[in-house]
C-alpha positions as CSV (number, residue, x, y, z in Angstrom):
1,M,8.5,-27.7,-33.2
2,F,5.9,-25.3,-34.7
3,E,6.0,-21.6,-33.7
4,E,2.8,-21.7,-31.6
5,E,4.0,-24.8,-29.8
6,R,7.3,-23.2,-29.2
7,K,5.8,-20.1,-27.7
8,R,3.4,-22.1,-25.5
9,S,6.5,-24.0,-24.2
10,I,8.3,-20.8,-23.4
11,V,5.3,-19.4,-21.4
12,Q,5.0,-22.7,-19.5
13,F,8.7,-22.8,-18.8
14,V,8.8,-19.2,-17.5
15,E,5.7,-19.7,-15.4
16,R,7.1,-23.0,-13.9
17,H,10.4,-21.4,-13.0
18,T,9.2,-17.8,-12.4
19,R,12.0,-16.5,-14.6
20,A,14.2,-17.7,-17.4
21,S,17.2,-16.5,-19.4
22,V,17.4,-16.5,-23.2
23,Q,20.2,-19.0,-23.0
24,E,18.2,-21.4,-20.8
25,L,15.2,-21.2,-23.2
26,S,17.4,-21.7,-26.2
27,Q,18.9,-24.9,-24.7
28,E,15.5,-26.1,-23.5
29,L,13.9,-25.7,-26.9
30,G,16.8,-26.4,-29.2
31,V,16.5,-23.1,-31.1
32,S,18.7,-20.1,-31.6
33,E,18.9,-17.3,-29.0
34,S,17.7,-14.8,-31.7
35,T,14.6,-16.9,-32.2
36,V,13.9,-16.9,-28.4
37,R,14.4,-13.1,-28.3
38,R,11.9,-12.7,-31.1
39,D,9.4,-15.0,-29.4
40,L,9.8,-13.2,-26.1
41,K,9.1,-9.8,-27.8
42,E,5.9,-11.2,-29.3
43,L,4.8,-12.9,-26.1
44,E,5.3,-9.7,-24.1
45,E,3.2,-7.8,-26.7
46,S,0.5,-10.4,-26.1
47,R,0.9,-9.8,-22.3
48,L,1.8,-13.4,-21.6
49,L,5.1,-12.6,-19.9
50,K,7.4,-9.7,-19.2
51,R,10.8,-9.4,-20.8
52,T,13.9,-8.5,-18.7
53,H,17.5,-7.8,-19.5
54,G,18.6,-11.2,-20.8
55,G,15.4,-13.1,-20.4
56,A,11.8,-13.1,-19.2
57,V,9.8,-13.3,-16.0
58,S,6.3,-14.6,-15.3
59,L,3.5,-12.1,-15.0
60,Q,2.2,-14.3,-12.1
61,S,5.0,-13.0,-9.9
62,V,3.6,-10.1,-8.1
63,N,6.9,-9.5,-6.3
64,F,8.9,-8.9,-9.5
65,E,10.4,-5.5,-10.2
66,A,12.6,-4.8,-13.1
67,A,15.8,-2.9,-12.5
68,I,16.4,0.5,-14.0
69,P,18.6,-0.8,-16.9
70,D,15.9,-3.3,-17.8
71,K,13.2,-0.8,-18.2
72,A,14.9,2.5,-19.1
73,D,14.3,2.2,-22.8
74,R,11.0,0.2,-22.7
75,Y,8.0,2.2,-23.9
76,L,10.4,5.3,-24.1
77,D,8.2,7.1,-26.6
78,E,5.1,6.7,-24.4
79,K,7.1,7.8,-21.3
80,Q,8.4,10.9,-23.1
81,R,4.9,11.9,-24.2
82,I,3.5,11.4,-20.7
83,A,6.3,13.5,-19.3
84,H,5.8,16.3,-21.8
85,K,2.1,16.5,-20.7
86,A,3.2,16.5,-17.1
87,V,5.6,19.3,-17.6
88,E,2.7,21.4,-19.1
89,M,1.0,21.2,-15.7
90,I,4.0,22.8,-13.9
91,Q,4.3,26.6,-13.5
92,D,7.3,28.7,-12.5
93,G,7.3,29.1,-8.8
94,D,5.9,25.6,-8.1
95,A,7.3,23.2,-5.6
96,I,7.1,19.7,-7.1
97,L,7.9,16.2,-5.9
98,L,9.3,13.6,-8.3
99,D,8.9,10.0,-7.5
100,G,11.5,7.5,-8.5
101,G,11.2,5.8,-11.9
102,T,12.0,6.1,-15.6
103,T,8.9,8.1,-16.4
104,T,9.6,10.8,-13.8
105,L,13.2,10.8,-15.1
106,Q,11.8,12.1,-18.4
107,I,10.1,14.9,-16.5
108,A,13.4,15.8,-14.8
109,K,15.1,16.0,-18.3
110,A,12.5,18.6,-19.4
111,L,12.7,21.0,-16.4
112,R,15.6,23.1,-17.6
113,A,13.3,25.6,-19.3
114,F,11.9,26.8,-16.0
115,S,13.4,29.8,-14.3
116,N,12.2,29.3,-10.7
117,L,11.3,25.8,-9.4
118,K,11.7,23.8,-6.3
119,V,12.1,20.0,-6.8
120,I,12.3,17.4,-4.1
121,T,12.9,13.8,-5.2
122,N,13.8,10.4,-3.8
123,S,15.4,9.4,-7.1
124,M,19.1,9.3,-7.7
125,I,18.7,9.3,-11.4
126,A,16.5,12.4,-11.3
127,L,19.0,14.1,-9.0
128,N,21.8,13.3,-11.4
129,E,19.8,14.9,-14.2
130,L,19.0,18.1,-12.2
131,K,22.3,18.6,-10.3
132,D,23.6,21.2,-12.8
133,C,20.4,23.2,-13.1
134,H,21.1,26.5,-11.4
135,N,17.5,27.7,-11.9
136,I,16.1,24.8,-9.9
137,E,16.4,24.3,-6.1
138,V,16.8,20.5,-5.7
139,S,16.4,18.6,-2.5
140,I,17.0,14.8,-2.1
141,T,15.1,12.9,0.5
142,G,17.9,10.5,1.6
143,G,17.0,7.2,3.2
144,L,17.6,3.6,2.2
145,L,18.8,3.4,-1.4
146,R,17.2,0.5,-3.3
147,Q,19.7,-0.8,-5.9
148,D,17.1,-2.0,-8.4
149,T,15.3,1.4,-8.6
150,L,18.0,3.8,-7.5
151,A,15.4,5.4,-5.3
152,F,15.5,6.2,-1.5
153,V,12.7,4.7,0.6
154,G,12.0,3.9,4.2
155,P,11.5,5.7,7.5
156,M,14.3,8.3,6.9
157,T,12.7,9.1,3.5
158,E,9.3,9.5,5.1
159,R,10.6,11.8,7.8
160,S,12.2,13.9,5.2
161,L,9.0,14.2,3.3
162,E,7.1,15.2,6.4
163,M,9.1,18.4,6.5
164,V,7.7,19.7,3.1
165,R,4.5,20.5,1.3
166,V,4.4,20.6,-2.5
167,D,2.1,21.9,-5.1
168,K,2.3,18.8,-7.3
169,A,3.5,15.3,-6.8
170,F,4.2,13.1,-9.9
171,L,4.0,9.5,-9.1
172,G,4.9,6.4,-11.1
173,T,3.6,2.9,-10.5
174,N,4.3,-0.8,-11.2
175,G,0.7,-1.8,-11.3
176,L,-2.5,0.0,-12.1
177,D,-5.9,-1.7,-11.8
178,L,-9.4,-0.4,-11.4
179,R,-10.2,-2.6,-8.5
180,E,-6.8,-3.0,-6.8
181,G,-5.6,0.5,-7.4
182,I,-1.9,1.5,-7.5
183,T,0.5,-1.2,-6.5
184,T,4.3,-1.8,-6.2
185,P,6.4,-4.9,-5.3
186,N,8.2,-3.4,-2.3
187,M,6.6,-2.5,1.1
188,L,9.0,0.4,1.8
189,E,8.4,1.8,-1.7
190,A,4.7,1.6,-1.1
191,A,4.9,3.5,2.2
192,T,7.1,6.2,0.7
193,K,4.7,6.7,-2.1
194,R,1.8,7.0,0.4
195,K,3.8,9.7,2.3
196,M,4.3,11.5,-1.0
197,I,0.6,11.6,-1.6
198,S,-0.1,13.0,1.8
199,V,2.2,16.1,1.4
200,A,1.0,17.2,-2.1
201,K,-1.9,19.5,-2.9
202,Q,-2.3,17.7,-6.2
203,V,-1.2,14.2,-7.1
204,I,-0.7,13.2,-10.7
205,L,-0.2,9.6,-11.6
206,L,1.9,8.7,-14.6
207,A,1.5,5.3,-16.3
208,D,2.1,3.8,-19.7
209,H,-0.2,1.1,-21.0
210,S,2.0,-1.8,-19.9
211,K,1.1,-1.0,-16.2
212,I,-2.7,-1.3,-16.8
213,G,-4.2,-4.4,-15.3
214,Q,-1.0,-5.3,-13.5
215,V,-1.2,-6.0,-9.7
216,S,2.0,-6.0,-7.6
217,F,2.5,-7.1,-4.0
218,C,1.9,-3.9,-2.0
219,K,-1.0,-1.5,-2.2
220,V,-0.1,2.1,-2.5
221,A,-3.5,3.8,-2.9
222,D,-6.9,3.6,-4.5
223,L,-7.3,5.4,-7.8
224,R,-9.8,7.8,-6.2
225,E,-6.9,9.3,-4.2
226,M,-5.3,10.6,-7.4
227,D,-6.2,14.1,-8.7
228,H,-5.3,13.3,-12.3
229,C,-3.9,10.5,-14.5
230,I,-1.7,10.9,-17.5
231,L,-1.8,7.8,-19.7
232,D,-0.7,6.9,-23.2
233,R,-3.0,6.3,-26.2
234,E,-2.7,2.5,-26.0
235,T,-4.6,2.4,-22.7
236,P,-7.4,-0.1,-23.0
237,E,-10.9,1.3,-23.5
238,G,-12.3,-0.7,-20.6
239,F,-9.9,1.1,-18.3
240,I,-10.9,4.5,-19.6
241,R,-14.5,3.7,-19.0
242,G,-13.6,2.7,-15.5
243,L,-11.9,6.1,-14.9
244,K,-15.0,7.9,-16.1
245,G,-17.0,5.8,-13.7
246,L,-14.8,6.9,-10.9
247,D,-15.1,10.5,-12.1
248,L,-11.3,10.7,-12.2
249,G,-9.6,13.2,-14.5
250,Y,-7.2,11.8,-17.0
251,T,-5.3,12.8,-20.1
252,L,-4.3,10.5,-23.0
253,V,-1.2,11.4,-24.9
């Protein structure tokens, strides 16, 4: 089987079954697992599927959400650059809100230099990063813990957020599209993000280029509801033109 034919077969198999493991694809195609992994990497770079821990999932599945271990190291350099720029927007004395996710985790890792900061978060991984920072007053929202994202969501989380007002909220996203806006696979997650938007003076959206053009199951907000977007340099030109058309501030890093 030629390489292009093999890759086409992989995409068709994944789309037909929604998801597939490396082992399944290896057996189906009669090639080594290392060959499958290499093909999956190249197919993801061509935005024909999404790799997961041990396999791949179809981009057609709007309900898919990778677990934290699957995405922690993906686009890490981009996430760190985005987080560095986000931290530059924070001042001592601020009260900030950190959404759940691996990009906001990079912000949490960079907050130790501040001498006076209030942080509220629904993220267990951000809390774990900040728990020993004596110069930061940390609050956790509580609520229903989602195992995939290690973030609290739901009515208890929303009631907790109603009690606060913050200077800046830093939000991550699963999907970012000019027409469909900000989307996420989970309804409770979407509602929690909407509540975060409502209690912040300034809302900063964080997204690496893999999120651009993706649309997930639940709508969070329109792009116009953001105050600023921090994106990486690989963001498509067409998307940047769209942001300019919306008169929305953005930073490329």
